[in-house]
C-alpha positions as CSV (number, residue, x, y, z in Angstrom):
1,M,-12.9,-71.9,-75.3
2,T,-11.7,-71.1,-78.9
3,V,-8.6,-73.1,-79.7
4,G,-6.4,-71.5,-82.4
5,R,-3.6,-72.8,-84.5
6,W,0.0,-72.7,-83.5
7,G,1.7,-70.6,-86.2
8,A,5.2,-71.9,-85.4
9,L,3.9,-75.5,-85.8
10,D,2.3,-74.7,-89.1
11,A,5.6,-73.1,-90.3
12,A,7.5,-76.2,-89.3
13,R,5.1,-78.4,-91.2
14,G,5.4,-76.0,-94.2
15,L,9.2,-76.4,-94.1
16,A,8.8,-80.1,-94.1
17,V,6.5,-79.8,-97.1
18,L,9.1,-77.9,-99.1
19,A,11.7,-80.5,-98.2
20,M,9.3,-83.3,-99.3
21,V,8.8,-81.6,-102.7
22,A,12.6,-81.2,-103.1
23,F,13.0,-84.9,-102.3
24,H,10.4,-86.1,-104.8
25,L,11.8,-83.8,-107.4
26,T,15.2,-85.5,-107.0
27,W,13.4,-88.9,-107.2
28,D,11.6,-87.9,-110.4
29,L,14.8,-86.6,-112.1
30,G,16.3,-90.0,-111.5
31,H,13.2,-91.9,-112.5
32,F,12.9,-90.1,-115.8
33,G,16.6,-90.3,-116.6
34,Y,17.7,-86.6,-116.2
35,I,20.2,-87.6,-113.4
36,A,21.9,-90.9,-112.6
37,A,19.2,-93.4,-111.4
38,S,21.4,-94.3,-108.5
39,I,21.3,-90.8,-106.9
40,P,17.8,-91.1,-105.4
41,W,18.8,-94.4,-103.8
42,S,22.1,-93.0,-102.5
43,A,22.6,-92.9,-98.7
44,P,22.5,-89.1,-98.3
45,V,19.2,-88.8,-100.3
46,K,17.6,-91.8,-98.4
47,A,18.7,-90.2,-95.1
48,F,17.0,-86.9,-96.3
49,G,13.8,-88.8,-97.0
50,H,13.9,-90.5,-93.6
51,A,14.4,-87.1,-91.9
52,I,11.4,-85.7,-93.7
53,A,9.2,-88.7,-92.8
54,F,10.2,-88.4,-89.1
55,S,9.5,-84.7,-89.1
56,F,5.9,-85.2,-90.5
57,L,5.1,-87.9,-88.1
58,F,6.6,-86.1,-85.1
59,I,4.8,-82.8,-85.9
60,A,1.6,-84.8,-86.3
61,G,2.1,-86.2,-82.8
62,V,2.8,-82.7,-81.4
63,S,-0.3,-81.4,-83.2
64,L,-2.5,-84.2,-81.7
65,A,-1.4,-83.4,-78.2
66,L,-1.9,-79.6,-78.6
67,A,-5.3,-79.9,-80.4
68,H,-6.7,-82.1,-77.6
69,R,-4.9,-80.4,-74.7
70,N,-8.2,-79.8,-72.8
71,G,-9.6,-83.3,-73.4
72,V,-10.0,-85.4,-76.5
73,Q,-12.5,-84.0,-79.0
74,W,-13.6,-87.3,-80.5
75,R,-15.6,-85.9,-83.3
76,A,-12.7,-83.8,-84.5
77,F,-10.3,-86.7,-84.1
78,W,-12.4,-89.1,-86.1
79,R,-13.0,-86.5,-88.8
80,R,-9.3,-85.9,-89.2
81,F,-8.6,-89.7,-89.2
82,A,-11.1,-90.2,-92.0
83,I,-9.5,-87.5,-94.1
84,V,-6.0,-88.8,-93.7
85,A,-7.1,-92.5,-94.2
86,G,-9.1,-91.4,-97.3
87,A,-6.1,-89.6,-98.7
88,A,-3.9,-92.7,-98.0
89,G,-6.4,-94.7,-100.0
90,L,-6.2,-92.3,-102.9
91,V,-2.4,-92.6,-102.9
92,S,-2.7,-96.4,-103.0
93,V,-5.1,-96.3,-106.0
94,G,-3.1,-93.7,-107.8
95,T,0.2,-95.5,-107.4
96,Y,-1.3,-98.8,-108.4
97,I,-2.4,-97.3,-111.7
98,V,1.1,-95.9,-112.4
99,F,3.2,-98.5,-110.6
100,P,1.2,-101.7,-110.4
101,S,4.2,-103.8,-109.3
102,A,5.3,-101.3,-106.7
103,F,2.3,-99.4,-105.5
104,V,2.2,-97.7,-102.1
105,F,0.3,-99.9,-99.6
106,F,1.7,-98.5,-96.4
107,G,3.3,-95.1,-96.9
108,I,3.6,-92.0,-94.8
109,L,-0.2,-91.2,-94.8
110,H,-1.1,-94.8,-94.0
111,C,1.3,-94.7,-91.1
112,I,-0.1,-91.4,-89.8
113,A,-3.6,-92.7,-89.9
114,A,-2.8,-96.0,-88.2
115,A,-0.4,-94.4,-85.7
116,S,-3.0,-91.9,-84.6
117,L,-5.2,-94.7,-83.4
118,L,-2.5,-95.7,-80.9
119,A,-1.1,-92.3,-80.2
120,V,-4.4,-90.9,-79.0
121,G,-4.2,-93.3,-76.1
122,F,-1.1,-91.6,-74.8
123,L,-3.0,-88.4,-74.2
124,F,-4.4,-90.1,-71.1
125,L,-1.0,-91.1,-69.8
126,P,1.9,-89.1,-68.3
127,W,4.1,-87.6,-71.0
128,P,7.2,-89.7,-70.2
129,A,5.2,-92.9,-71.2
130,A,5.0,-91.6,-74.8
131,L,8.7,-90.9,-74.9
132,V,9.5,-94.4,-73.6
133,A,7.1,-96.0,-76.0
134,G,8.4,-94.0,-79.0
135,V,12.0,-95.2,-78.3
136,L,10.8,-98.8,-78.0
137,F,9.0,-98.6,-81.3
138,F,12.3,-97.6,-83.0
139,A,14.1,-100.5,-81.3
140,A,11.4,-103.1,-82.1
141,P,12.5,-103.9,-85.7
142,H,16.1,-104.6,-84.5
143,V,14.8,-107.0,-81.8
144,L,11.5,-108.5,-83.0
145,A,12.0,-108.9,-86.8
146,A,11.4,-112.5,-87.9
147,P,10.6,-114.5,-91.1
148,A,7.1,-115.1,-89.6
149,F,6.3,-111.5,-90.5
150,N,7.3,-111.8,-94.2
151,S,3.8,-112.6,-95.4
152,S,2.3,-109.9,-97.5
153,W,-0.6,-109.2,-95.0
154,L,1.9,-108.6,-92.1
155,Q,4.5,-106.6,-93.9
156,W,2.9,-103.3,-92.9
157,L,4.0,-104.0,-89.3
158,G,7.7,-103.5,-90.4
159,L,8.9,-106.6,-88.5
160,S,9.7,-108.7,-91.6
161,T,13.2,-109.7,-92.6
162,T,12.7,-108.5,-96.2
163,E,11.7,-105.1,-97.6
164,P,8.8,-105.0,-100.1
165,Y,9.1,-103.4,-103.5
166,T,7.0,-100.2,-103.1
167,Q,7.4,-96.5,-103.9
168,D,6.9,-95.3,-100.3
169,W,7.5,-97.5,-97.3
170,R,6.8,-96.3,-93.7
171,P,5.8,-99.4,-91.7
172,F,4.2,-99.2,-88.3
173,F,7.4,-100.2,-86.6
174,P,9.4,-98.1,-86.3
175,W,7.7,-95.1,-87.8
176,A,4.7,-94.9,-85.5
177,G,7.3,-94.2,-82.8
178,A,8.0,-90.8,-84.3
179,M,4.3,-89.8,-83.9
180,I,4.3,-91.2,-80.3
181,L,7.4,-89.2,-79.5
182,G,5.7,-86.1,-80.9
183,V,2.7,-86.7,-78.5
184,G,5.2,-86.9,-75.6
185,A,6.8,-83.7,-76.7
186,G,3.5,-82.0,-77.2
187,R,2.3,-83.1,-73.7
188,L,5.5,-81.7,-72.2
189,I,4.9,-78.3,-74.1
190,V,1.3,-78.2,-72.7
191,R,2.6,-78.9,-69.2
192,R,5.2,-76.1,-69.4
193,L,2.9,-73.5,-70.9
194,Y,-0.4,-74.3,-69.3
195,G,0.6,-75.8,-66.0
196,E,-0.5,-79.0,-64.2
197,K,-4.2,-78.7,-65.0
198,A,-3.9,-78.6,-68.8
199,G,-3.7,-81.4,-71.3
200,G,-6.8,-83.3,-70.4
201,D,-6.7,-83.0,-66.6
202,E,-9.5,-81.5,-64.6
203,G,-9.5,-77.8,-64.1
204,K,-10.5,-74.5,-65.8
205,P,-8.9,-74.0,-69.2
206,V,-6.4,-71.2,-69.7
207,E,-7.6,-68.4,-72.0
208,T,-5.7,-68.6,-75.3
209,S,-4.9,-66.4,-78.3
210,V,-7.0,-67.3,-81.3
211,E,-4.1,-66.4,-83.7
212,A,-1.5,-68.6,-82.1
213,G,-3.2,-70.8,-79.6
214,L,-0.8,-69.7,-76.9
215,P,-1.4,-68.2,-73.4
216,P,-1.4,-64.3,-73.6
217,A,1.2,-64.2,-70.8
218,W,3.6,-66.2,-73.0
219,L,2.9,-64.1,-76.0
220,A,3.6,-60.9,-74.1
221,R,7.2,-62.0,-73.5
222,Q,7.9,-62.5,-77.2
223,A,10.0,-59.9,-79.0
224,P,8.6,-58.3,-82.2
225,T,9.4,-60.1,-85.4
226,P,10.8,-58.2,-88.4
227,L,8.3,-57.8,-91.3
228,A,10.3,-59.9,-93.7
229,A,10.6,-62.8,-91.2
230,R,6.8,-62.5,-90.5
231,K,6.0,-62.8,-94.3
232,E,8.3,-65.8,-94.7
233,K,6.8,-67.5,-91.7
234,A,3.3,-66.7,-92.9
235,W,4.1,-68.3,-96.3
236,L,5.5,-71.4,-94.6
237,A,2.5,-71.5,-92.3
238,Y,0.2,-71.4,-95.2
239,A,2.0,-74.4,-96.8
240,G,1.8,-76.2,-93.5
241,R,-2.0,-75.6,-93.1
242,N,-2.4,-77.1,-96.6
243,S,0.2,-79.8,-96.3
244,L,-2.2,-82.7,-97.1
245,L,-3.4,-81.1,-100.3
246,I,0.1,-80.2,-101.4
247,Y,1.2,-83.8,-100.7
248,L,-1.6,-85.2,-102.8
249,V,-1.2,-82.9,-105.8
250,H,2.5,-82.1,-106.1
251,Q,3.7,-85.5,-107.3
252,P,1.0,-86.0,-110.0
253,M,1.9,-82.5,-111.2
254,L,5.6,-83.2,-111.3
255,F,4.9,-86.5,-113.1
256,A,2.8,-84.7,-115.7
257,V,5.5,-82.1,-116.3
258,F,8.3,-84.7,-116.7
259,T,6.1,-87.0,-118.9
260,G,5.6,-84.0,-121.2
261,L,9.2,-83.1,-121.0
262,V,10.5,-86.5,-122.1
263,M,8.4,-86.2,-125.2
264,I,9.9,-82.8,-126.1
265,A,13.5,-83.2,-124.8
266,P,14.1,-86.8,-123.8
267,P,17.2,-87.4,-121.6
268,Q,20.3,-89.0,-123.1
269,E,20.5,-92.6,-122.0
270,P,24.0,-93.2,-120.5
271,A,24.8,-95.9,-123.0
272,S,28.2,-96.7,-121.6
273,S,26.9,-97.5,-118.1
274,F,24.0,-99.5,-119.5
275,V,26.2,-101.6,-121.7
276,A,28.6,-102.3,-118.8
277,E,25.8,-103.5,-116.6
278,C,24.2,-105.4,-119.4
279,V,27.5,-107.2,-120.2
280,R,28.0,-108.1,-116.6
281,S,24.5,-109.6,-116.3
282,C,25.0,-111.5,-119.6
283,R,28.4,-112.9,-118.5
284,E,26.8,-114.1,-115.3
285,E,24.5,-116.2,-117.4
286,G,27.5,-118.0,-119.0
287,A,27.7,-116.2,-122.4
288,E,30.9,-115.2,-124.0
289,Q,32.3,-111.7,-123.6
290,G,32.2,-110.8,-127.3
291,F,28.7,-112.1,-127.8
292,C,27.5,-110.2,-124.7
293,H,29.2,-106.9,-125.8
294,D,27.7,-106.9,-129.3
295,A,24.2,-107.8,-128.0
296,C,24.2,-105.1,-125.3
297,V,25.6,-102.4,-127.7
298,C,22.9,-103.4,-130.2
299,T,20.2,-103.2,-127.5
300,A,21.3,-99.7,-126.3
301,E,21.5,-98.3,-129.9
302,E,18.1,-99.7,-130.9
303,A,16.5,-98.4,-127.7
304,T,17.8,-95.0,-128.4
305,R,16.9,-95.1,-132.1
306,S,13.4,-96.3,-131.6
307,Q,12.8,-94.2,-128.5
308,A,11.1,-97.3,-127.0
309,L,11.7,-96.1,-123.5
310,V,10.3,-92.6,-123.9
311,G,7.4,-91.9,-121.5
312,V,7.8,-95.3,-119.8
313,T,7.4,-94.8,-116.1
314,D,7.0,-98.3,-114.8
315,D,10.2,-100.2,-114.2
316,A,8.6,-103.6,-115.1
317,E,7.4,-102.2,-118.4
318,R,10.8,-100.7,-119.0
319,G,12.5,-104.1,-118.4
320,K,10.0,-105.8,-120.7
321,R,10.7,-103.5,-123.6
322,L,14.5,-103.8,-123.1
323,R,14.2,-107.6,-123.1
324,E,12.2,-107.5,-126.3
325,I,14.8,-105.4,-128.0
326,A,17.6,-107.6,-126.7
327,G,15.9,-110.7,-128.0
328,K,15.8,-109.2,-131.5
329,C,19.5,-108.3,-131.3
330,I,20.4,-111.8,-130.1
331,A,18.4,-113.3,-133.0
332,A,20.2,-111.1,-135.5
333,Q,23.6,-112.3,-134.3
334,K,22.8,-116.0,-134.8
């Protein structure tokens, strides 16, 4: 039997890709100083990022269930696993080069690869088992978190009591639960559309449409879609079919654009907010108000005049340069 793709699922994945690009664009604007640095870390933006991550993992679970609805195709499964795991490795290497102190060691791709090793087992169980397991995965960090998991080699589990400093953090608990929930939902879809004998059970497979992967009887009941809507869906489906490639290239492209942009039109550093935070930190160390104010103003003015922070993308390097400037300002006051 020829198993086709589900156009609606590709379109949903494409919509998630667009949301991901928008999320990373917001992050880059804050990182390069074109909007307040606090915006990407605000509760609404963080919730937006969590929703995107959930959608990717959930869709991956649904896709796993649908792709192997007539029995697990192990060769295809391991091929897909190797591609995703390899892409995750590229993300780790790339972010280590740019953010050595905060590289991605277990982000969304790492989680998809690791979770698929567990999720494939639920293809052999009744669909409610996956739904129950998915819920338990989301509950686990609230119940099982302990200092024993704080060591660096166990943090990927997501059961530590501290959060590591990294650019993307989707630990196994709870995020693998989203993929397992997707497997449960996909198994339920298979059960409803293909009947009791589908989804890995014994029996003759149902003939499917190559274009959509759906039973012809189900397709016959669908109303015609307007041309504009079909074109929009086709565009989203194309993005969905190429979501891994888009994920890998879009952020390096955005970084390249912003790196060039800061050379041509660097953002204005909000000196007032910097000085206020600088003075607060200085006062906490026991220095006098007047001394702290003058040193911080000097640091802000010198950083702007010398453009010492232009093109700096690593937070550790940014802090190092600011400390060097501040040291010179303090020495000049003595």
